[in-house]
C-alpha positions in Angstrom: -26.0 27.5 -16.1 -23.0 26.6 -18.0 -20.6 24.0 -15.2 -17.4 25.4 -15.5 -14.5 22.8 -17.2 -13.0 22.6 -13.9 -15.9 21.4 -11.9 -16.2 18.5 -14.4 -12.9 17.5 -13.7 -13.5 17.6 -9.6 -16.6 15.6 -10.1 -14.5 12.9 -11.8 -11.8 12.8 -9.9 -14.2 12.9 -6.7 -16.9 10.1 -7.8 -13.6 7.7 -9.4 -11.8 8.0 -6.2 -15.2 7.8 -4.4 -16.3 4.3 -5.8 -12.3 2.6 -5.6 -12.1 3.1 -1.9 -15.9 2.3 -1.2 -15.6 -1.5 -2.8 -11.8 -1.5 -1.0 -13.2 -0.1 2.3 -16.6 -2.0 1.9 -15.0 -5.5 1.1 -14.2 -5.8 4.8 -17.6 -6.2 5.4 -18.3 -9.1 2.9 -15.3 -11.2 4.1 -17.1 -13.4 6.0 -19.7 -14.1 3.8 -17.2 -14.6 0.6 -15.0 -17.0 3.0 -18.1 -19.2 4.1 -19.3 -19.2 0.5 -16.2 -20.4 -1.1 -14.5 -22.3 2.3 -11.4 -20.0 2.9 -9.5 -20.0 6.2 -8.5 -16.8 7.9 -4.8 -16.5 6.0 -6.6 -16.6 2.6 -9.9 -14.5 3.9 -7.2 -11.9 4.6 -5.6 -11.5 1.0 -9.5 -10.8 0.0 -8.6 -7.1 0.7 -4.8 -7.5 0.3 -4.2 -9.2 -3.0 -5.9 -5.8 -4.7 -3.9 -3.3 -2.8 -0.2 -5.6 -3.7 -1.5 -5.1 -7.1 -2.1 -1.6 -6.9 1.3 -0.8 -5.4 3.0 -3.1 -8.1 1.3 -1.0 -11.2 1.4 2.3 -9.2 4.6 3.8 -10.8 4.4 2.4 -14.0 0.6 3.9 -13.8 2.8 7.4 -13.4 4.6 7.4 -16.2 2.7 6.0 -18.9 -0.2 8.4 -17.9 2.3 11.2 -18.3 3.2 9.9 -21.7 -0.1 8.7 -23.1 -2.4 11.6 -21.1 -4.0 10.9 -17.8 -7.6 11.3 -19.0 -7.2 8.7 -21.3 -5.6 6.5 -18.6 -8.3 7.4 -16.1 -10.8 6.1 -18.6 -8.5 3.1 -19.2 -8.5 2.4 -15.3 -12.0 2.9 -15.0 -13.4 0.8 -17.7 -10.5 -2.3 -16.1 -12.7 -1.8 -12.6 -15.6 -1.9 -14.1 -15.1 -5.3 -16.1 -13.3 -6.7 -13.1 -16.2 -5.8 -10.9 -18.3 -7.8 -12.9 -15.9 -10.8 -13.3 -15.9 -11.0 -9.4 -19.5 -11.0 -9.5 -19.8 -14.4 -12.1 -16.8 -16.1 -9.7 -17.9 -19.3 -8.8 -14.7 -20.6 -6.8 -11.9 -18.8 -4.4 -9.4 -19.0 -7.7 -11.6 -17.0 -9.7 -12.8 -14.3 -7.2 -9.1 -13.5 -6.3 -8.2 -13.4 -10.0 -10.5 -10.7 -10.8 -9.7 -9.0 -7.6 -6.1 -8.7 -8.7 -7.3 -7.1 -12.4 -9.6 -5.0 -10.1 -6.4 -4.0 -9.0 -4.7 -2.9 -12.2 -7.8 -0.8 -12.8 -7.5 0.9 -9.6 -4.0 1.5 -9.9 -4.5 3.6 -13.2 -7.3 5.1 -11.9 -6.2 6.4 -8.6 -2.6 8.0 -10.0 -4.5 10.0 -13.0 -7.4 11.3 -11.2 -5.0 13.1 -8.8 -2.8 14.1 -11.6 -5.9 15.7 -13.6 -6.9 17.8 -10.7 -3.6 19.0 -9.9 -2.7 19.4 -13.6 -6.0 21.3 -14.3 -6.7 23.2 -11.4 -5.3 26.6 -10.5 -2.1 26.4 -7.9 -3.6 28.9 -5.5 -7.0 26.8 -5.3 -5.4 23.2 -5.4 -5.4 22.1 -1.9 -9.3 23.5 -2.0 -9.4 20.9 -4.7 -7.4 17.9 -3.5 -9.5 18.3 -0.4 -12.8 17.3 -2.3 -10.7 14.6 -3.7 -9.7 13.3 -0.5 -13.5 13.8 1.1 -14.4 11.4 -1.6 -11.8 8.6 -0.5 -13.1 9.7 3.2 -17.0 9.8 2.2 -16.6 6.4 0.6 -15.3 5.3 3.5 -17.9 6.8 6.1 -20.8 5.4 3.2 -19.6 2.3 2.2 -19.4 0.3 5.9 -23.4 0.9 6.1 -24.0 0.4 2.5 -22.3 -2.4 1.8 -23.5 -3.9 5.4 -26.7 -3.6 4.2 -26.0 -4.8 0.7 -24.4 -7.6 2.3 -27.0 -8.5 4.8 -30.4 -7.9 2.9 -29.0 -9.2 -1.3 -25.2 -11.1 -0.6 -21.8 -10.2 -1.3 -22.0 -10.0 -4.9 -24.1 -6.7 -4.5 -21.5 -4.8 -3.7 -19.5 -5.2 -7.3 -22.7 -4.3 -9.0 -23.6 -1.1 -7.2 -20.3 1.0 -8.8 -21.2 0.4 -12.0 -23.6 2.8 -12.7 -21.5 5.4 -11.2 -18.7 4.7 -13.2 -19.6 4.4 -16.5 -21.8 7.9 -15.7 -17.7 9.2 -15.4 -17.0 7.9 -18.6 -19.6 9.7 -20.1 -18.5 12.7 -18.3 -14.6 12.1 -19.6 -15.6 11.8 -23.0 -17.9 14.3 -23.6 -17.2 16.8 -21.2 -13.5 17.0 -20.5 -11.8 18.1 -23.9 -7.8 17.1 -24.3 -5.8 15.6 -22.5 -2.4 16.4 -20.0 0.7 14.8 -21.5 4.1 15.6 -19.8 6.1 12.8 -20.8 5.1 12.8 -24.5 8.3 12.4 -26.0 9.6 9.8 -23.0 10.4 6.2 -23.8 8.5 3.4 -21.8 11.3 2.2 -19.2 10.1 -1.4 -19.5 13.3 -2.7 -17.5 12.3 -0.2 -14.7 8.5 -1.5 -14.6 10.0 -5.4 -14.4 12.6 -4.8 -11.8 9.9 -2.4 -9.8 7.1 -5.0 -9.6 9.2 -8.2 -9.2 10.9 -6.5 -6.4 7.6 -4.7 -4.7 5.9 -8.8 -5.0 8.5 -10.2 -3.6 9.1 -7.7 -0.6 4.8 -7.5 0.2 4.7 -11.0 0.0 7.6 -11.6 2.1 6.4 -9.4 4.4 3.1 -11.3 4.7 5.2 -14.7 5.5 8.1 -14.1 8.1 7.3 -16.8 10.2 8.9 -19.1 7.3 12.3 -19.5 5.6 10.4 -18.5 2.0 9.4 -15.4 3.2 12.6 -14.5 4.4 14.3 -14.8 1.2 11.4 -13.1 -0.7 12.0 -10.1 1.4 15.7 -10.2 1.1 15.5 -10.4 -2.6 12.9 -7.9 -2.9 14.7 -5.4 -1.0 17.9 -5.7 -3.3 15.9 -5.8 -6.4 14.0 -2.4 -5.2 17.9 -1.4 -4.6 18.3 -2.2 -7.8 15.8 -0.2 -9.1 16.4 3.2 -7.4 20.2 2.5 -8.9 19.0 1.7 -12.4 16.7 4.9 -12.5 19.3 7.4 -11.6 21.2 6.6 -14.4 19.0 6.7 -17.4 16.8 9.0 -19.8 13.6 8.2 -19.4 13.3 6.9 -15.9 10.0 5.2 -14.6 10.3 6.7 -11.8 11.9 10.3 -11.5 14.1 8.8 -8.5 15.7 12.7 -8.2 13.0 14.2 -6.7 13.9 12.3 -3.5 16.4 15.0 -3.1 13.9 17.1 -1.8 13.8 16.4 1.7 9.9 17.3 2.1 8.3 15.3 -1.0 10.6 12.4 0.4 10.0 13.1 4.5 6.3 13.6 3.3 6.3 10.3 1.8 7.5 8.3 4.5 5.3 10.2 6.9 2.3 9.0 4.0 3.8 5.4 4.2 3.9 5.2 7.7 0.4 6.6 8.4 -0.8 3.9 6.0 0.7 1.1 7.6 -0.1 2.1 11.0 -3.5 2.7 10.3 -4.9 0.6 7.6 -5.7 -2.9 9.2 -7.6 -0.7 12.5 -11.1 -1.0 10.3 -10.5 -4.9 9.9 -9.6 -5.0 13.3 -12.8 -3.4 14.6 -14.7 -5.5 12.4 -13.7 -8.9 13.0 -14.2 -7.3 16.7 -17.3 -6.7 16.3 -18.7 -9.6 14.0 -16.5 -12.5 16.2 -15.9 -11.2 19.3 -19.4 -9.9 20.2 -21.4 -11.4 17.5 -23.2 -8.4 15.3 -24.1 -9.0 12.0 -22.8 -7.2 9.3 -25.3 -4.6 8.7 -24.9 -3.4 12.5 -20.8 -3.5 12.6 -21.2 -1.3 9.3 -23.3 1.6 11.1 -20.7 2.0 13.8 -18.1 1.9 11.5 -19.0 4.5 9.6 -17.8 6.6 12.4 -14.1 7.3 11.6 -15.1 7.9 8.1 -17.6 9.9 8.1 -15.3 12.3 10.7 -12.8 12.2 8.0 -14.9 13.3 5.7 -16.0 16.2 7.6 -12.2 17.4 7.9 -10.3 16.4 4.9 -12.0 20.0 3.1 -11.1 22.1 5.9 -7.4 20.8 6.2 -7.0 21.4 2.6 -8.7 24.7 2.7 -6.4 25.3 5.4 -3.1 23.7 4.1 -3.2 26.6 1.3 -2.0 29.1 4.3 -0.8 26.8 7.0 2.4 24.9 6.9 1.0 21.5 5.4 3.6 19.3 7.5 2.6 21.3 10.9 -1.0 19.9 10.2 0.2 16.5 9.2 2.2 16.4 12.2 -0.6 17.1 14.5 -3.1 15.2 12.6 -0.8 11.7 13.2 -0.3 12.9 16.8 -3.7 12.5 17.3 -4.3 8.9 15.4 -1.7 7.6 17.9 -3.9 8.1 20.9 -6.4 6.1 18.9 -4.3 3.2 18.8 -3.5 3.8 22.6 -6.7 3.4 23.8 -7.0 0.4 21.1 -4.4 -1.3 22.5 -6.6 -2.6 25.2 -9.8 -3.9 23.3 -11.1 -6.9 24.3 -14.7 -8.2 24.7 -15.0 -6.3 28.0 -14.1 -2.8 26.3 -17.3 -0.7 26.6 -18.6 0.6 23.4 -18.3 4.5 23.9 -14.0 4.0 24.3 -14.5 2.4 21.3 -16.6 5.4 19.4 -14.1 7.9 21.2 -11.2 6.1 19.5 -12.7 6.0 16.2 -13.5 9.8 16.6 -10.1 11.0 17.5 -9.0 8.5 14.5 -11.3 10.4 12.0 -10.2 13.7 13.2 -6.3 12.8 13.1 -6.4 11.1 9.9 -8.6 14.1 8.5 -5.9 16.5 9.9 -3.2 14.3 8.3 -4.1 13.2 5.0 -5.2 16.2 2.7 -2.4 18.6 4.1 0.1 15.8 3.4 -1.0 15.3 0.1 -0.4 19.1 -0.7 3.1 18.7 0.9 4.1 15.9 -1.6 2.4 18.0 -5.0 3.6 21.1 -4.4 7.1 20.1 -3.5 7.6 19.4 -7.4 7.4 21.1 -10.5 4.3 20.9 -13.1 5.8 18.6 -15.4 6.4 16.4 -12.8 2.7 15.6 -10.9 2.1 12.5 -12.5 5.4 11.0 -10.9 4.6 12.7 -7.6 0.9 11.4 -7.9 1.8 8.0 -8.5 4.7 8.5 -5.1 1.7 9.5 -2.8 -0.6 6.9 -4.7 2.6 3.9 -4.4 2.8 5.4 -0.2 -0.5 4.9 0.2 -1.3 1.5 -1.5 2.3 0.4 -0.1 1.4 1.1 3.6 -1.9 -0.5 3.6 -0.8 -3.6 2.0 1.8 -4.2 4.4 -0.9 -2.9 7.0 -3.0 -6.0 5.7 0.1 -8.1 5.3 1.0 -7.0 9.1 -2.8 -8.4 9.9 -2.3 -11.8 8.1 1.3 -12.1 9.6 0.2 -11.8 13.2 -3.4 -13.9 13.1 -0.9 -16.8 11.2 1.5 -16.3 14.4 -1.4 -16.7 17.2 -4.2 -18.7 15.1 -2.0 -20.7 12.3 -5.1 -21.7 9.5 -7.8 -21.6 11.6 -10.7 -20.0 10.4 -12.4 -17.2 12.2 -15.5 -17.4 14.4 -17.2 -16.9 17.4 -15.2 -20.2 19.2 -12.0 -18.3 18.8 -12.5 -15.1 20.7 -9.8 -14.9 22.3 -7.2 -15.4 20.1 -8.8 -12.6 17.7 -8.4 -10.6 20.6 -4.6 -11.1 21.3 -4.0 -11.0 17.5 -5.8 -7.6 17.5 -4.3 -6.1 20.5 -0.5 -7.2 19.6 -0.6 -5.4 16.0 -2.5 -2.3 18.0 0.9 -2.1 20.0 3.1 -2.2 16.5 1.2 0.2 14.9 1.4 3.1 18.0 5.1 2.6 17.4 5.1 2.8 13.7 2.5 6.3 14.0 5.2 7.8 16.0 8.1 7.3 13.3 5.3 8.9 11.0 5.0 12.1 13.6 8.7 12.5 13.0 8.7 12.2 9.7 6.1 14.5 9.0 8.7 17.6 10.6 11.6 16.7 9.0 11.4 18.7 5.4 9.5 21.3 7.3 12.2 24.0 6.2 12.9 22.9 2.7 11.1 24.9 0.1 8.3 24.3 -2.1 9.8 24.5 -5.4 11.8 21.6 -6.5 15.1 22.2 -8.1 16.9 19.3 -9.9 
């Protein structure tokens, strides 16, 4: 039986998205082992997941214009290739510096991969099936999140942390083969546009300084960095509005549905992304579990998300996606309210209930919110829309982990995380959950702001 062209596109998007998230989520289980081998303190080890996401945030918007100019399939091939090479490099690392360097390279590959995979689905799939197709892609993201704790916990416990990186390589090579042999042509929407190098530079430096400053707000350098970063991002927005071939089309933000959905996405990931790390620290440091056992429990939330995502995608083709997104964020807020009281005496069943609610809430939120963003722009702007939603996700995740680093540094200084400091870990975790609860409430209102705006974007 001949496999349809669209099926190959969805499969490649599913697998590439799956393994990018698989390693991003799973590396949390390997942090204690990596930190122990390289002698990292709690501040440095929190940068293991953060630094890759920071690089993704820097390169995501440029990836949107570059993929539109040279072709989304071509950029996806490049992104996957970089990701593979960086994974090999991480395995061969011999120090903190070399390991973090290859995490930076991996972040570059991930930025190209994230934007191109989503844009390829949107451009290749018919509009009436777009929500369903996006649902499968988002399912890959959540399924990766559900399987990575178990697989990565097992791999770290039995074969060491390097096995996580080796595990992803053959699957990504398979995707390269399929793209080269089974997906003909390419999609180019900005072929005649010039590359906005100045815009890339302003944005890259601005977002880098802003997020770095966010993680160091306790000192003067952090305050200066975040201030300069914000100024550069404002300059970037003004500059992009006044050139012919911008790195990102800022006029898209005239559409309230596009704007509010992106703000909701940013807030949701800022509020939720650190929860997995908090629970992992709770299980391994506060309760003394090993990585394998912690991974088995951490599977609960993402497996629920994986079940919810495709169904939410189909629903968002028929029911207003922003209504579904608001309902999802309301449920996620209840999760954070429960985790406000997380300590060594919290019953496991209560933690499990909170994780189930988180899975249901984020499963209802993410696919409809993505559909709202992608459907609010014309077809030729899908690379920009894909870059925007990917940027909101990665910036939110990076700031969430930056918040974790900031709060842990406030309570613990530069102490190494261990069971002897369980009380300080509990205090840090509870403070983060309180802040994230407030952010979740903001996300609920942001989901509803643009609900009456039209799907078609009018420049």
